[in-house]
C-alpha positions as CSV (number, residue, x, y, z in Angstrom):
1,M,125.9,-9.1,67.3
2,N,128.7,-10.2,64.9
3,E,129.1,-13.7,63.4
4,E,131.4,-14.9,66.2
5,N,128.8,-13.9,68.8
6,I,126.0,-15.6,66.8
7,S,128.2,-18.8,66.4
8,Q,128.8,-18.9,70.1
9,L,125.2,-18.4,70.9
10,L,123.8,-21.0,68.5
11,S,126.3,-23.5,69.8
12,T,124.5,-23.4,73.2
13,F,121.1,-24.4,71.7
14,P,120.3,-28.1,72.0
15,I,119.6,-28.6,68.3
16,F,123.1,-27.4,67.4
17,K,124.9,-29.2,70.2
18,D,127.7,-31.6,69.0
19,L,127.6,-30.3,65.5
20,Q,130.9,-29.6,63.8
21,Q,131.9,-26.0,63.7
22,E,131.7,-25.9,59.9
23,E,128.1,-27.1,60.1
24,I,127.2,-24.4,62.6
25,E,128.9,-21.8,60.4
26,K,126.5,-22.6,57.6
27,V,123.7,-21.4,59.8
28,V,125.7,-18.4,61.0
29,K,126.2,-17.2,57.5
30,I,122.5,-16.8,56.9
31,S,121.7,-15.4,60.3
32,F,121.5,-12.0,61.8
33,S,120.5,-10.5,65.1
34,R,117.7,-8.1,65.9
35,T,116.6,-6.2,69.1
36,F,112.9,-5.9,70.0
37,I,111.5,-3.6,72.7
38,K,109.0,-4.6,75.3
39,G,105.4,-4.4,73.9
40,S,106.4,-4.8,70.3
41,H,105.6,-7.8,68.1
42,V,108.1,-10.0,66.3
43,F,105.4,-11.1,63.9
44,L,101.6,-10.9,63.7
45,Q,99.1,-13.7,63.2
46,E,98.7,-14.3,59.4
47,D,102.0,-12.5,58.5
48,P,103.9,-14.4,55.8
49,L,106.0,-17.1,57.5
50,E,109.6,-16.1,56.7
51,N,111.9,-16.6,59.7
52,V,112.7,-18.8,62.7
53,Y,113.9,-17.1,65.8
54,F,116.3,-18.1,68.6
55,I,116.0,-16.1,71.9
56,Y,119.3,-14.8,73.2
57,K,117.7,-12.4,75.8
58,G,114.2,-11.6,76.9
59,R,110.8,-13.3,76.9
60,I,108.3,-13.8,74.1
61,K,104.6,-14.5,74.4
62,I,103.0,-16.6,71.7
63,Y,99.2,-16.2,71.6
64,K,96.2,-16.5,69.3
65,S,93.5,-13.9,69.1
66,E,89.8,-14.9,68.5
67,L,87.3,-12.9,66.6
68,N,85.8,-11.6,69.8
69,G,89.2,-10.3,70.9
70,K,89.8,-13.0,73.5
71,E,93.4,-14.0,73.8
72,Q,94.7,-17.6,74.2
73,I,98.3,-17.9,75.2
74,V,100.0,-20.8,73.5
75,S,103.3,-20.4,75.3
76,I,105.7,-18.0,77.0
77,L,109.3,-18.5,75.7
78,K,112.6,-17.5,77.3
79,E,116.3,-17.5,76.7
80,G,117.4,-20.6,74.9
81,D,114.0,-21.3,73.1
82,M,113.3,-21.2,69.4
83,F,110.1,-20.2,67.6
84,P,107.8,-20.7,65.8
85,H,107.6,-24.5,65.8
86,V,105.7,-24.7,62.5
87,G,106.6,-23.8,59.0
88,F,109.4,-26.1,58.1
89,F,109.0,-27.5,54.5
90,R,105.7,-25.7,54.0
91,K,104.5,-22.4,52.8
92,G,102.0,-20.4,54.8
93,N,101.5,-17.7,57.4
94,Y,102.4,-17.4,61.1
95,P,99.5,-19.1,63.0
96,A,99.8,-16.8,66.1
97,F,101.1,-13.5,67.4
98,S,104.5,-13.1,69.1
99,E,104.6,-10.3,71.7
100,V,107.8,-9.2,73.4
101,L,107.3,-9.3,77.2
102,D,110.8,-8.1,78.1
103,N,113.3,-6.2,75.8
104,A,114.7,-9.0,73.7
105,E,117.6,-9.8,71.4
106,L,116.9,-12.6,68.9
107,V,118.9,-14.4,66.3
108,V,116.9,-14.5,63.1
109,V,117.3,-17.3,60.5
110,P,115.4,-17.2,57.2
111,I,113.3,-20.4,57.0
112,E,113.8,-21.0,53.3
113,Q,117.6,-21.0,53.6
114,F,117.5,-22.9,56.9
115,E,115.5,-25.6,55.2
116,Q,118.2,-26.1,52.6
117,I,120.7,-26.6,55.4
118,L,118.4,-29.1,57.1
119,I,118.2,-31.1,53.8
120,E,122.0,-31.3,53.7
121,N,122.3,-32.2,57.4
122,P,120.1,-35.2,58.4
123,K,121.3,-35.1,62.0
124,L,120.1,-31.5,62.4
125,C,116.9,-32.3,60.6
126,I,116.1,-35.2,63.0
127,R,116.7,-32.8,66.0
128,I,114.2,-30.3,64.6
129,F,111.6,-33.0,64.1
130,N,112.2,-34.3,67.6
131,I,111.5,-30.8,69.0
132,L,108.4,-30.5,66.8
133,G,107.3,-34.0,68.0
134,S,107.7,-33.0,71.7
135,K,105.6,-29.8,71.1
136,I,102.8,-31.9,69.6
137,V,102.8,-34.2,72.6
138,D,102.8,-31.2,75.0
139,L,99.8,-29.7,73.2
140,Q,98.0,-33.1,73.3
141,E,98.6,-33.4,77.0
142,R,97.4,-29.8,77.6
143,L,94.2,-30.4,75.6
144,Q,93.6,-33.6,77.7
145,V,94.0,-31.6,80.9
146,Q,91.4,-29.1,79.8
147,L,88.9,-31.8,78.7
148,L,89.2,-34.2,81.7
149,N,89.9,-31.9,84.7
150,N,87.9,-29.4,86.7
151,T,89.2,-25.8,87.0
152,H,90.9,-26.5,90.4
153,D,93.0,-29.3,88.9
154,Q,93.7,-27.4,85.7
155,V,95.3,-24.6,87.7
156,I,97.4,-27.1,89.7
157,K,98.6,-28.9,86.6
158,L,99.4,-25.5,85.0
159,L,101.7,-24.7,88.0
160,I,103.4,-28.0,87.6
161,R,103.9,-27.5,83.9
162,I,105.3,-24.0,84.1
163,S,107.6,-25.0,87.0
164,K,109.4,-27.2,84.5
165,T,110.0,-24.4,82.0
166,H,110.2,-21.2,84.1
167,G,110.7,-22.5,87.7
168,E,113.8,-22.3,89.7
169,H,114.6,-25.6,91.4
170,I,115.2,-25.1,95.2
171,Q,115.7,-28.6,96.6
172,G,114.0,-31.9,96.4
173,D,110.8,-31.3,94.5
174,T,110.4,-27.7,95.7
175,Y,110.4,-25.0,93.0
176,A,110.2,-21.2,93.0
177,L,108.3,-19.4,90.3
178,K,110.0,-16.0,90.2
179,V,108.9,-15.1,86.7
180,A,106.1,-12.6,86.9
181,F,102.9,-14.1,85.4
182,S,99.7,-12.1,85.9
183,N,96.5,-13.9,86.7
184,S,95.2,-12.8,83.3
185,E,98.2,-14.5,81.6
186,L,97.8,-17.7,83.6
187,A,94.1,-17.7,82.8
188,S,94.8,-17.3,79.1
189,M,97.1,-20.3,79.1
190,I,94.2,-22.7,80.0
191,G,91.1,-20.8,78.9
192,L,89.8,-19.8,82.3
193,T,88.9,-16.4,83.7
194,R,91.2,-14.2,85.8
195,E,88.8,-14.5,88.7
196,T,88.9,-18.3,88.6
197,I,92.7,-18.2,88.7
198,S,92.7,-15.7,91.6
199,R,90.2,-17.7,93.6
200,T,92.1,-21.0,93.1
201,L,95.4,-19.6,94.0
202,S,93.9,-18.0,97.2
203,K,92.5,-21.4,98.1
204,L,95.9,-23.1,97.6
205,R,97.6,-20.4,99.7
206,K,95.1,-20.8,102.6
207,A,95.7,-24.6,102.4
208,K,99.5,-23.8,102.6
209,V,100.0,-25.8,99.3
210,I,101.7,-22.7,97.8
211,H,103.6,-19.9,99.5
212,V,104.1,-16.4,98.4
213,D,107.1,-14.3,99.6
214,E,107.3,-10.5,99.9
215,H,108.4,-10.2,96.2
216,G,105.3,-12.1,95.0
217,H,107.4,-15.2,94.1
218,L,105.5,-18.5,94.4
219,Y,107.1,-21.5,96.2
220,F,105.6,-25.0,96.1
221,S,106.4,-28.7,96.3
222,I,105.3,-30.7,93.3
223,Q,104.2,-33.5,95.5
224,D,102.0,-31.1,97.6
225,L,100.4,-29.9,94.4
226,V,99.8,-33.5,93.2
227,D,98.3,-34.5,96.6
228,N,95.9,-31.5,96.3
229,L,94.4,-32.7,93.0
230,E,90.8,-33.5,93.4
231,N,90.8,-36.1,90.6
232,L,93.9,-38.3,90.6
C-alpha cells in the first residue's frame, strides 16, 4: 500500500474526518501497511507497546489470557477500527493479545511519532480522548451487566451489544448477525461457559426470539430480546 492509498484509507476513519489534507499527510508520512495471515498475532500480551493499528481489511480478536490458560475476549474488531486503545502518552506493554481472525491488512502508526502529531493538533487529540472515553464507558457497562444480571440476561445483552458493532440492519429494529462467532468466543466475551451459551441460544430459538437461517446467520428484533429479559 503506497502513501496515496494510506492517505485515502485514513481519511475514512472518524478520528481523521474533516482534517485538512496537510494534517493527514503528517500521519501518512510516519505510517506503513502490513499484511497478517489468519491465526497469527499482531502483538502479544506484555510485548513493548510501540504501534497503533488501523484495520483496512480483516478482523482482529483482542483477548487476555489468565495463568490457567483461560481466555477472556475483550473485543473483536473489524474494518474501520483502531487498536489498541491504551498507550498514548505513557510507556508500557500491550495489555492483551491480538489475534488475526481473518487475513488482515493494517496501517501501522508508531505511537511515539503519533503522539507528537497529537500534541501539535489539539482537534485530533480531543478525538482520540473521546474514543478512549467511550471505550471506558463501554467497559463499565459490560462489567455492570456481569455483576447485576443472570446468565440468561447476560447472553441477551451480549447479542444486543454485538448487533451494534457487527450486525447488519435489516429493517425497523431487526438485525442479522452474519459474522461467524463460535459459542466459545461468545462465552469468552462475558465469562461464561460454552455450554451455557449453547443452552441459552437454544432456549431463545425455541421461544422464537432469535431465528437461524440455513447459513447459520442469526436474526432477531432488539425489542424481542429486551422483552425476553428476566430482570428489566
